[in-house]
N, C-alpha and C positions, 0 to 999 in steps of 0.2 A: 472340315468337320467343325472345326471351331469357327464360330462367329466373332465379329469385333466384339460385342459386348461379353461373349463368354470368357474371351480372354482378359477382357479388365478384370471380370469377378474372379477368375483364376486365379489372376496375377495376387489380387487382394487376399484371396484365401491363402496361397502359398504363404504370404509374409504374414498374414496373423500365427500360421504356423509356425514360420520361424521365429515369430516372438516367443511363442509359447517355449520352444526348445530354449531359447537365451535365458529367458526368466525362469525355467524351470532348473537349469543346468548351472548357469552362472548367477544368477541373485539369490541362492538359497530357498530355492522354490516358494517364490512370494504367492500365497495361495490366491489373493483377490485378482492381481494380474492375470495370471493363469487361467483361472475362470472366464473372467471377462475376455480373455482372447479368445478362449475356445468357445465361447458363446459367439463372437463376433466369426470365428471362421467355419460354424455350422451354418450361421445365417449366411454368409456368402457364399458358401457352397449352394444353397439352395436354391438363391437367386441364378448363379450360374446354372445349375441345372435348367432351371424355368427359361432362361434366354437361351441355351441351347434346342430346347424342345419346340419355341416359337421362333426360332432361328430369327431372332431380333426385330420380330415382325416386320420382316422385310416382305417385298413385291415382288416377283419375278418380271423383269422389263418385256419379257415374252409374253405376259398375260395379256389378252387383248381388253378383259375388264376392270385391270388393275386400278384404273384411274375411278372407276364409279364404287367398285365391291371394296376397295382397301380402308382400313378404319381409318387412315388418315384424311380420306376423301369425304368421312362424315362430318358433320357440322359439331362441333365442341360443345358439350354439356352446358347450360348455363350455369351462373354461380346460383347457389342456393343458402337458406340460413336456417333450412329445415334440421339439418344434423347437429349445430349447434342448440335448436331449440330441444332437440331430444334427449342431447347430453345434459340440457339443464333438468328436463322434465326426470330423466333417471336419477340426478344428483337429488331432485325434491324426493323419488319415492325412497332413497335411502336414509335421508335425513328423516322422514317421517315415521319410517320404522322403529328409531331411536326415540323421537320427541313426540311428534303429535300427529295423531291421524288425519287431521285436515291437511297436512304438509303431502301426507302420504298422496290421498284421493287427488288434491292439486297436481303434483307429480305425475301420478298414473293419468290423468286425463292429458295433461300436456304432452307426455310421450307417445299417449294414440293418437293424438290431434298430429304430432309432429311425423310419425310414423305413414299415417295415411295420407296426408299431404305429401311428403318427401317421394311415397310410391308412385302416387297420382302423375307428380310432374314428372319424375324419371320416365313412367311410359310414356307420358303425352309427349317429351321432347322427340320420341323416336317414333311417333306415328306415321312420321311422314319427312319430306326433306323441306316442307315449306313451314318455317317457324310461326307463320300469322295462323295457319290452318293448325300448327300443334298448341298455341295458345288458346285457340277456340273449342278444341277439343278437350282441353284441361277445363275452361271456365264452364263448357257443357256438363260436365261430369260434377264438378265441385262447388260451382256458383249456388244453385238451389239450395246447398247445405251451407255455404259459409255466409252468405249474405244474410240470411235469419238470425244465425247464432251470432255475427259483427253486431248485427243492428241490436239485439237483445243485449248482447253484453255492454254495448255503447250507452244505450238508452238506460240500462240497469246502474252503469257507473255514474252517469250524470244525476239519477235518481238520488242515489245513495249519498254522494258527495252533497248534492243541494240539502238534503237531510241532515248531514253532519254541520252544512251552516247553520241552518235553521235551530237546531239543537244549540248552538253555541252561542247565537243572538240572544240578546236580551227579550223577556215575552214581548215588550212593548216595541222593540225594534224589527222583530220578526216578520208582522204584517205587512210592514212598510217596506222591507226588503223584499219579500214575495210581490208585492204589487209592482214594486220597480223592474225588476226582472220580467215580470208578465208584460209590463208596457213596453218593456226595451224589444221583448219578443215580437208584440203586435205591431209595433213600428216599423223594425225592419221588414216585418212580412209584407207593409202593405207597401214599404219601398220598392221590394223586390217585385210585387203584383202588378205595381202601377207601370214598369217598364215592360214595352212589349217585346224585347230580348235582352234579359240582364246578364251581365257577365258571369260565367259560370267560377272563372277564376275569382273575382269579389266575392260571390256567394259561400264558395269554398271557404274564402280565406276569412270571412267574418265569422262563417259558423265556427271552424277552426280555433278561432281566437278567444269566443265567447265559450266554446267548451272548454279550451285549455284553463282558461280562467277560471271556470267551475270547478274543474276538476283539481287545479291546484289549492283554492281556497278550500275544497272540500278535503285535501289531503291534509293541509295547515289545520284547520279547525279539527280535524279528526286526533291530530296528534297534540293538540293542546287540549282536548276534552270538553265535556259539555258545561254547561254554566252552571254553577254551583249545586242549587237547589236541584236539578236533575241528577246531577252525579251522586249526590248524597242521597236521593232517593232510589237511586240503580244500584249503590253499594246493598241499601237494605235488601233489594230484591235479591241481589247476587248472594248475600251472605245466609239468607233463608231463601232457599229454593222452594218451588213449588206455586201455587196459585197465588196470585199477587192479593187476594185477600187473607191468606194465611200467615199474618204477620205476628209477631209475639208483641209487637210496640202498638198494639191498638190503643193508642190513648187518647185522651182528648185533643192533642196537638194537630194542629192542621197543616197536612204537608201539601206539596207540589202536585201529587196525583188528586186530592180531593178538588181542586180548581176545577171549575166547569164542569163538575162530576153530574151524571144524568140525575135527573128529579122526577121522574116519571116512569112509569110501566106498562108494557103492551097488555091489553086484555085478554091475551093467551097466557098469561104468566103462570096460571096456575098454582097458585098460593093456596097452601092449608091454613094459614092463620096471619092475621095483621097483629104486629105488636105496636103499639100507638105510644109515643112520649108526649105527654101533655100534663103542663106545669111542673116540669120535672119527675114527673111519675110515670113509671110505665104500667100499660095495662095489656091484656088480649082478648081478641076476639078471633073466634072459630067460628065460621060458617054463619056470620053476623050475631052470635050469641059471646056474652062475656064469658070469659074463662078465667082460672086461675094460674093454668101452666099450658107449655104447647107439648102436648101429646102424638107420637108418631113411634112406627115400628124399626126396630135395628136394622141398620143395612140398608135403610132406604134412603133414597135423593129426595129431598123436599126444598121447597121455595117457601122463604117467609117474607111478608113484606112489614119494611118498616117504616111507620109513619111520624114525621116530626111535626107537631102541632103546636110546638114552644113558638113565641113570637118571632117574627124575622129577625136575622143578624144571629140568631143563635144556632151556628152550626153543631150537630151534634153527629153520632154514628151510633150504630148498633153492633155489639159484639157478643157471640157465643164463645161459651167455655166448655169444654167436655174432654175427656180421656180415650186417647188412642195408643195403640200399642208403640212403644218407643222402637228406634232402630239403631242397629250398632254403626261401626265406623264404614262399612262395608254398604250401607244402605239397607241392611236385610231387618227384617223386623223381628223383635224378641218378646219375650215373654212379660215385660215391665211394664208398666203403663206409664204414659207421659202425658202432661196438659197439651190441648191443642186449642189456640185461640184464632177463630177467623172473625171478620168484621166487613162491614158495609164501608163505602167512603162517607166523609162527612156530608150533611146536606142540611141547607139552611130550612128554617119553619117553614110549614104548607108543602114540603118536596116528600117525596115517596123513594124508596131503595129497596131492591131485592137481596137478600141473602140466601145462597144456597148450600145446605149441608148435608153431609151423610156420616151419620156418627154408627160404629161397628160394635159400641159395646153398649149394654143394657146401663141406665143410669143409678140401680142397684147397685153395680161393681164401684160406684164412686165412693172411695172413704170419706169420712169427715172432713168437714173444710174444702173438699174438691168437688162439691155436687156441680150437677149441668145446668147451666143457666144461660138466660141473655142479660145483657145489663148493658148501660151507657156509661162509657168512661167519663169520669169527671163529675159524676152525679151521684154521691153516697147514696144507696138504697134503692136506687131505680133498678130493679133486679125482676125478673120474670122466670120461675122453673123452668126446666127442660125434662119431661119424663119420656124415657125411652123404653120401650117394652121390649121383652126379650123376645 
């Protein structure tokens, strides 16, 4: 009745029960030991029952199909890292629940991918007795999905790493570095193409070394950070969210964002007015006629052209000042009014820039000293009123 395995587990269960009796009666009832031994006794008894039910997974010697149908005759399952990846994904999900949703999303994606891969691998390993055929079945199922995703992830990682390198490099070194990398890629491409049968191992080795070098340099430069002028500009945008033009520091200072700014407009820009800076004085033209102010309706999104007609070398920007509803700490609008300043990039003489604004309040709501206006930072008196109709 009792198999060899069941005798072993029943004996261990009996030893655990004896330990409970000894600790319970002769050691003043040590609760921790009693609970631990009780749990061990329950677990061992359960295993003993399973072993009795399965009869130690023995196969009868009289069974003519035993050598083919027994579990021991089946090939062992291959080693898999997907359980470890699934555990990592589950850990990231838990971390993301209490920290950052990006960790949660990354963990959820990792967990989903690991479960799908693990499930297909387990199914494919038992598709037949031929291991090669099983691998082909798995490839037929997953390669159309795996290869594009892996290619996109690999290419995206290289692009992101190279962008970190370029953002860290000096503005004069960056173009040279870009040309050098492109030249190396071209040279090795010609070398591989010149050979009739290039070695796959050599090609894979060179590509792997290059990819690891770019990824390593990208990780290092990302950890060090961008070059100082870009880091300062990025800090401004992070501290003041919104469109890059919505900056409270629309001053006469020339920043990194102003370098190589566009100085031309498309014919379809659909501007309603031109604000012109000439001899450090502002003027406005609407539909070809001179005007004293820029007039448009409340809540309308309008485009204004700024033209710098000062001499070359005098870079200036156009700024607009108006009032909007203030927001509270949660980002919700309040009934209070707050000043909003938007501006163009600084442009050299003879260049033009476009400024797009949408003012939700009529200009009549502005208190004295906070009138709506266009102005040029750094030039006193260079102002044009903005009239927003209710």
